[in-house]
C-alpha positions in Angstrom: -75.0 -3.4 21.9 -71.8 -1.6 23.0 -72.6 -2.4 26.6 -73.1 -6.1 25.7 -69.7 -6.1 23.9 -68.0 -4.5 26.9 -69.4 -7.1 29.2 -68.2 -9.9 26.9 -64.8 -8.3 26.7 -64.7 -8.2 30.5 -65.8 -11.8 30.9 -63.1 -13.0 28.6 -60.3 -11.6 30.7 -58.2 -14.7 31.4 -58.6 -14.8 35.2 -62.4 -14.3 34.9 -62.8 -16.7 32.0 -61.0 -19.5 33.6 -62.8 -19.0 37.0 -66.2 -18.8 35.3 -65.5 -21.8 33.2 -64.5 -23.9 36.2 -67.6 -22.8 38.1 -69.9 -23.5 35.1 -68.2 -26.8 34.6 -68.8 -27.9 38.2 -72.4 -26.7 38.1 -73.1 -28.6 34.9 -71.8 -31.8 36.4 -74.0 -31.4 39.4 -77.1 -30.5 37.3 -76.5 -32.9 34.4 -79.9 -34.6 34.9 -81.6 -31.2 34.2 -79.7 -29.9 31.2 -78.7 -33.0 29.3 -82.2 -33.5 27.7 -82.5 -29.9 26.6 -78.8 -28.9 25.9 -78.9 -29.3 22.2 -82.3 -27.6 21.9 -81.1 -24.5 23.8 -77.3 -24.1 23.7 -76.6 -24.6 20.0 -79.2 -22.2 18.8 -78.0 -19.6 21.3 -74.4 -20.3 20.1 -75.5 -19.8 16.5 -77.3 -16.5 17.4 -74.2 -15.3 19.3 -72.0 -16.0 16.2 -74.5 -14.2 13.9 -74.6 -11.2 16.1 -70.8 -11.2 16.7 -70.1 -11.3 13.0 -71.4 -7.8 12.7 -68.4 -6.6 14.7 -65.4 -6.0 12.4 -62.8 -7.0 15.1 -64.6 -10.3 15.9 -65.2 -11.0 12.2 -61.6 -10.4 11.3 -60.3 -13.0 13.9 -63.0 -15.7 13.3 -63.0 -15.8 9.5 -59.2 -16.2 9.3 -58.6 -19.4 7.4 -56.4 -20.6 10.3 -59.2 -20.1 12.8 -62.3 -21.4 10.9 -61.6 -25.1 11.9 -61.1 -24.1 15.5 -64.5 -22.4 15.6 -66.0 -25.6 14.1 -64.0 -27.7 16.7 -65.6 -25.7 19.6 -69.1 -26.6 18.4 -68.1 -30.2 17.8 -66.5 -30.5 21.3 -69.7 -29.1 22.8 -71.9 -31.4 20.8 -70.0 -34.6 21.6 -69.6 -33.8 25.3 -73.3 -33.2 25.4 -74.0 -36.4 23.5 -71.8 -38.5 25.8 -73.5 -37.0 28.9 -76.9 -37.5 27.4 -76.3 -41.2 26.6 -74.8 -41.6 30.0 -77.8 -40.2 31.7 -80.1 -42.5 29.8 -78.1 -45.5 30.9 -77.9 -44.3 34.5 -81.7 -44.0 34.5 -82.0 -47.6 33.2 -79.6 -48.9 35.8 -81.5 -47.2 38.6 -84.6 -49.0 37.3 -82.8 -52.4 37.4 -82.4 -52.6 33.6 -79.2 -53.2 31.7 -77.5 -50.5 29.7 -78.9 -49.8 26.3 -75.7 -51.1 24.6 -76.2 -54.5 26.2 -79.6 -54.9 24.7 -78.5 -53.6 21.3 -76.0 -56.4 20.7 -77.2 -57.3 17.2 -74.3 -58.0 14.9 -73.8 -55.5 12.1 -72.1 -56.8 8.9 -69.1 -54.9 7.4 -70.8 -55.4 4.0 -73.0 -53.7 3.2 -73.8 -51.7 6.5 -70.4 -50.4 7.5 -69.1 -49.9 3.9 -72.3 -47.9 2.9 -71.9 -45.7 6.0 -68.2 -45.0 5.2 -69.1 -44.3 1.6 -71.7 -41.7 2.6 -69.3 -40.1 5.0 -66.6 -40.0 2.3 -68.9 -38.2 -0.2 -70.2 -35.7 2.4 -66.8 -34.8 3.7 -65.3 -34.6 0.2 -68.0 -32.0 -0.7 -67.3 -30.1 2.5 -63.5 -30.0 1.8 -64.0 -29.0 -1.8 -66.3 -26.1 -0.8 -63.9 -25.2 2.0 -60.9 -25.2 -0.4 -62.8 -23.0 -2.9 -64.3 -20.6 -0.4 -61.2 -20.0 1.9 -57.8 -19.1 0.7 -54.9 -21.2 2.0 -53.3 -19.5 5.0 -50.0 -19.0 3.2 -47.8 -16.1 4.3 -44.7 -14.4 3.0 -41.5 -16.3 2.8 -39.7 -16.6 6.2 -37.7 -13.4 7.0 -35.4 -13.7 10.0 -35.4 -9.9 10.3 -39.2 -9.7 10.6 -41.3 -11.9 12.9 -45.1 -12.1 12.9 -46.7 -10.3 15.8 -48.1 -12.3 17.4 -46.0 -15.4 16.4 -48.2 -18.4 17.2 -47.7 -22.1 17.0 -50.2 -24.3 15.1 -53.5 -24.6 16.9 -52.8 -28.0 18.3 -49.7 -26.6 20.1 -51.4 -23.4 21.4 -52.2 -25.1 24.7 -48.5 -25.8 25.2 -47.5 -22.3 24.0 -49.9 -20.8 26.6 -48.3 -23.0 29.3 -44.9 -21.5 28.3 -46.2 -18.1 29.6 -46.4 -19.5 33.2 -43.7 -22.2 33.2 -40.1 -22.5 32.2 -39.6 -24.1 28.7 -38.2 -27.4 30.2 -41.4 -27.8 32.2 -44.0 -26.6 29.7 -42.3 -28.0 26.6 -40.8 -31.3 27.9 -42.0 -32.4 31.4 -45.7 -31.7 31.2 -46.2 -33.1 27.6 -44.4 -36.2 28.8 -46.6 -36.5 31.8 -49.7 -36.0 29.6 -48.6 -38.8 27.3 -47.6 -41.2 30.0 -50.6 -40.2 32.1 -53.0 -41.2 29.3 -51.1 -44.4 28.8 -51.3 -45.2 32.5 -55.1 -44.6 32.8 -56.0 -48.3 32.1 -53.6 -49.4 34.9 -54.6 -46.8 37.4 -58.3 -46.9 36.8 -59.3 -50.6 37.0 -63.0 -49.9 37.6 -64.8 -52.5 35.3 -68.0 -50.5 35.2 -68.7 -48.4 32.2 -66.7 -50.7 29.8 -68.5 -50.8 26.5 -71.4 -48.5 27.4 -72.1 -44.9 28.2 -72.4 -43.9 31.9 -71.6 -41.1 34.2 -72.9 -42.2 37.6 -70.7 -45.3 37.7 -67.5 -43.4 36.7 -68.2 -39.8 37.8 -64.8 -39.1 39.3 -62.9 -40.5 36.3 -65.1 -38.7 33.7 -65.0 -35.4 35.7 -61.2 -35.4 36.0 -60.8 -36.2 32.3 -63.3 -33.6 31.1 -61.6 -31.0 33.4 -58.2 -31.7 31.9 -59.5 -31.8 28.3 -62.1 -29.0 28.2 -60.8 -26.5 30.8 -57.0 -27.1 30.6 -56.7 -27.9 26.9 -59.5 -26.7 24.7 -59.9 -23.5 26.7 -56.2 -22.8 26.5 -56.4 -23.2 22.7 -59.3 -20.7 22.7 -57.1 -18.3 24.7 -54.2 -18.7 22.4 -56.2 -18.4 19.2 -58.8 -15.8 19.8 -57.7 -13.7 22.8 -53.9 -13.5 22.4 -53.0 -10.6 20.2 -49.9 -8.5 19.4 -47.1 -8.6 21.9 -48.8 -11.6 23.3 -51.3 -9.4 25.2 -54.9 -10.4 25.9 -57.7 -8.8 23.9 -61.4 -9.2 24.2 -63.2 -10.8 21.2 -64.7 -7.4 20.2 -61.5 -5.4 21.0 -59.2 -4.0 18.3 -55.8 -5.7 18.2 -53.6 -2.6 18.9 -49.9 -3.3 18.4 -49.1 -0.3 20.6 -50.9 -1.7 23.6 -48.4 -2.1 26.5 -49.1 -3.7 29.9 -46.6 -2.9 32.6 -46.0 -6.2 34.4 -43.4 -6.6 37.1 -43.2 -10.3 37.5 -41.4 -11.3 40.8 -40.0 -14.6 42.0 -41.1 -16.1 45.3 -37.6 -15.6 46.7 -37.9 -11.9 46.2 -41.3 -11.8 47.9 -39.9 -13.7 50.9 -36.5 -12.1 51.4 -36.9 -8.6 50.0 -40.5 -7.7 50.5 -41.3 -9.7 53.6 -38.0 -9.8 55.5 -36.7 -6.5 54.1 -33.2 -7.7 53.3 -31.2 -8.6 50.3 -31.2 -12.0 48.5 -28.8 -14.6 49.9 -25.8 -15.3 47.7 -26.2 -19.1 48.0 -28.9 -20.4 45.6 -30.1 -23.1 47.9 -30.7 -20.7 50.8 -32.3 -18.1 48.4 -34.8 -20.6 47.1 -35.4 -22.6 50.3 -39.0 -21.4 50.6 -39.8 -22.6 47.1 -38.1 -25.9 47.7 -40.3 -26.4 50.8 -43.5 -25.5 49.0 -42.8 -27.8 46.0 -41.8 -30.7 48.3 -44.9 -30.3 50.4 -47.1 -30.1 47.3 -45.5 -33.1 45.6 -44.7 -35.5 48.5 -46.7 -34.5 51.6 -50.0 -33.4 50.1 -50.7 -36.9 48.5 -50.1 -38.6 51.8 -52.5 -36.1 53.6 -55.1 -36.7 50.9 -54.7 -40.5 51.3 -55.3 -40.2 55.0 -58.3 -37.7 54.8 -60.6 -36.8 52.0 -59.4 -39.4 49.5 -59.0 -42.2 51.9 -61.7 -44.4 50.1 -59.8 -44.0 46.9 -56.6 -45.0 48.6 -58.2 -48.1 50.1 -59.8 -49.1 46.7 -56.7 -48.4 44.5 -53.8 -49.4 46.8 -50.7 -47.3 47.6 -48.9 -47.6 44.2 -51.8 -46.7 41.9 -53.1 -44.0 44.3 -49.8 -42.1 44.6 -49.1 -42.3 40.8 -52.6 -41.1 40.1 -52.4 -38.4 42.8 -49.0 -37.2 41.3 -50.6 -36.9 37.8 -53.7 -35.1 39.2 -51.6 -32.6 41.2 -49.4 -31.9 38.2 -52.6 -31.1 36.2 -54.0 -28.9 39.0 -50.6 -27.1 39.2 -51.3 -25.3 35.9 -54.4 -23.3 37.0 -52.7 -22.6 40.3 -49.7 -21.2 38.6 -51.9 -19.2 36.3 -53.8 -17.6 39.2 -50.5 -16.8 41.0 -49.3 -15.0 37.9 -52.6 -13.1 37.5 -53.1 -12.1 41.1 -49.5 -11.7 42.4 -47.4 -11.4 39.3 -45.5 -14.4 40.6 -43.0 -15.6 38.0 -41.3 -18.6 39.5 -41.6 -20.5 42.8 -38.1 -21.7 42.4 -35.7 -19.6 40.3 -32.1 -20.9 39.8 -30.8 -19.1 36.7 -27.3 -20.4 37.5 -28.5 -23.9 36.5 -31.3 -22.9 34.1 -33.7 -24.5 36.5 -37.0 -22.7 37.2 -40.4 -23.9 38.4 
């Protein structure tokens, strides 16, 4: 048992967890025809057994049964279920389309009356969830803490669960990027999807084959770069904002010696063996070049090479807007890896103007 817990603690190290999650995510997309019919019969019982076994560990149990964290545990199962359900329904329709048949939703076009069908369904849901909330409110104490004390801050001090993804991003980016720019890009990017993606297929019915790139990118951003960051911030971030395994005791005295270094220091001090230039523009010239190439040159290269068919189909304006949003999303795991592997703090660091990337 202790060996199993040690393995799980090792797997949940952030660099290993993110890497394994992306590999598993890619493998599941390629093998969707195999696992979608059996996913619910295998994964959810295994997840239940894992929870039952893990609850015997006092450290795991203390974290999971916190009133703040109970809904997040439920959310993980719900996200897994509905992702499976969407993929399952999509596979069923893809098989029908391959056989020359219309999607199931096209055949099931019988009108359903609001009364009594919809109202009865809503009434049943109202009763069920009222019972759940009543039992929940009786069984779990409200997560109220002591009155705010400016002389004593909680350790760790965490945002509400729906902001934990942004709080995790603050570890790797300057606040103006993680707190303003990226949330704005997320909102406007979601608003721009109907204008960027004009593929008429998949409208009104489940499918994956006809919209595999769109669905894959969305699931990657939602599951890997949002839900997984919430998991990191909720269950693995402990005192002093250190990472702890799910079976590891949250020791407030745990100290990790990290010497985060800016790219300019890597280039001028460690590579060229000289001091940093006094002019900020010369000091950060390498960072400016890298950011400019990534933001402006890479989309053009992709349009001329591996993504040329998307460029032809979408046109210049929609392609470059979509490519900018996609590269902004991919920049997060890239920056996380650079921090974990090289202790890289900022690619561009201009403290004189409070501008860091």
